[in-house]
C-alpha positions in Angstrom: 37.9 53.7 -55.6 34.8 52.2 -57.3 33.7 50.6 -54.1 34.0 54.0 -52.3 31.8 55.6 -54.9 29.4 52.7 -54.7 29.1 53.0 -50.9 28.6 56.8 -51.1 25.9 56.3 -53.7 24.1 53.8 -51.5 24.3 56.1 -48.5 23.0 59.0 -50.6 20.1 56.9 -51.8 19.2 55.7 -48.3 19.4 59.2 -47.0 17.1 60.4 -49.8 14.7 57.6 -49.2 14.3 58.5 -45.6 13.6 62.2 -46.4 10.0 63.1 -46.2 9.1 60.3 -43.9 7.5 61.6 -40.7 7.3 59.9 -37.4 4.3 60.8 -35.5 5.2 62.6 -32.3 3.5 61.8 -29.0 2.5 65.1 -27.5 0.1 64.0 -24.9 2.1 62.9 -21.8 -1.0 61.3 -20.4 -1.6 59.1 -23.5 -3.0 55.8 -22.5 -1.0 52.8 -23.7 -3.2 49.7 -23.5 -1.7 46.6 -22.1 -1.4 43.8 -24.6 -0.3 41.0 -22.2 -2.3 37.8 -22.2 -1.6 35.5 -19.3 -1.5 31.9 -20.3 1.7 30.8 -18.4 1.7 28.9 -15.2 4.0 29.0 -12.1 6.8 31.6 -12.0 6.4 32.0 -15.7 3.0 33.7 -15.1 4.7 36.6 -13.3 4.9 39.3 -15.9 7.4 41.9 -14.8 10.9 41.6 -13.6 10.3 43.6 -10.4 7.4 41.3 -9.5 9.5 38.2 -10.2 12.4 39.5 -8.1 10.0 40.3 -5.2 8.4 36.9 -5.5 11.7 35.1 -5.5 13.6 37.2 -2.9 10.8 38.1 -0.5 7.5 36.4 -1.0 8.9 32.8 -1.1 10.6 33.4 2.3 7.7 35.3 3.9 5.6 33.7 6.7 2.5 31.8 5.7 -1.0 33.1 5.2 0.3 34.9 2.2 -1.1 35.7 -1.3 0.3 37.2 -4.5 -2.1 39.1 -6.8 -1.4 40.3 -10.4 -3.3 41.9 -13.2 -2.8 41.3 -16.9 -1.8 45.0 -17.1 1.3 44.1 -15.1 0.2 45.5 -11.7 0.9 43.3 -8.7 1.0 43.1 -5.0 1.5 40.5 -2.3 0.9 40.3 1.4 2.0 37.9 4.1 1.9 37.2 7.8 -1.9 37.5 7.9 -4.1 35.7 10.5 -5.9 33.7 7.7 -5.6 33.0 4.0 -8.8 35.1 3.5 -7.1 38.2 4.9 -4.0 37.5 2.8 -6.1 37.2 -0.3 -8.1 40.4 0.4 -5.0 42.4 1.3 -3.1 41.3 -1.8 -6.1 42.1 -4.0 -6.5 45.6 -2.4 -2.8 46.3 -2.9 -2.9 45.2 -6.5 -6.0 47.2 -7.3 -4.4 50.3 -5.9 -1.5 49.8 -8.4 -4.0 49.0 -11.2 -6.5 51.8 -10.9 -6.4 52.7 -14.6 -6.9 49.1 -15.9 -8.8 47.4 -13.1 -12.2 47.3 -14.9 -10.7 45.7 -18.1 -7.8 43.8 -16.5 -8.8 43.0 -12.9 -6.3 41.8 -10.3 -6.4 38.1 -9.6 -4.7 35.9 -7.0 -2.0 33.8 -8.6 -0.4 32.2 -5.6 -1.6 31.3 -2.1 0.8 30.2 0.6 3.3 29.1 -2.1 0.7 27.2 -4.2 -0.2 28.5 -7.6 -3.8 29.4 -8.1 -4.3 27.0 -11.0 -3.3 24.2 -8.7 -5.9 25.4 -6.1 -8.7 25.5 -8.8 -7.6 22.1 -10.2 -8.0 20.5 -6.8 -11.6 21.5 -6.5 -12.6 20.1 -10.0 
C-alpha cells in the first residue's frame, strides 16, 4: 500500500512540475530549417540521405559509364548517366542537384562526389 502511495505521489509531483512549461509552437509552415550536416566522410559514407544511398547502390552503380553523382551538404542530390562524356555527366548531375537545392545552393552548393564509380576525393588526390 505504501508503494502505491509513493508512486502516486511521484506521478503527482511530476505532473505538477510539467505544468506551466510551454513548448513553442511552430506556426509558420514555411519556416526555414537550416541544414547542419557537415560532410567529412568518404566513399559511400559520404552519401547523406537514405534515398540517395539506395539510388546510388541500386541504380547508379549499375548505370552505364560517363556518369556522375552530385550532392549538397543540405542533403540534395542527383546523378546522371549514359552521357557522351564525363563533362556532360558532371554538368547534368550538378544541374539536377541544383534544382533540388534551390533554397540552399548559395550556402551549401552541390558538388560532384563520384565520377564513373570513382569517388571525387580519389580524383582530386590523383592530381596532387
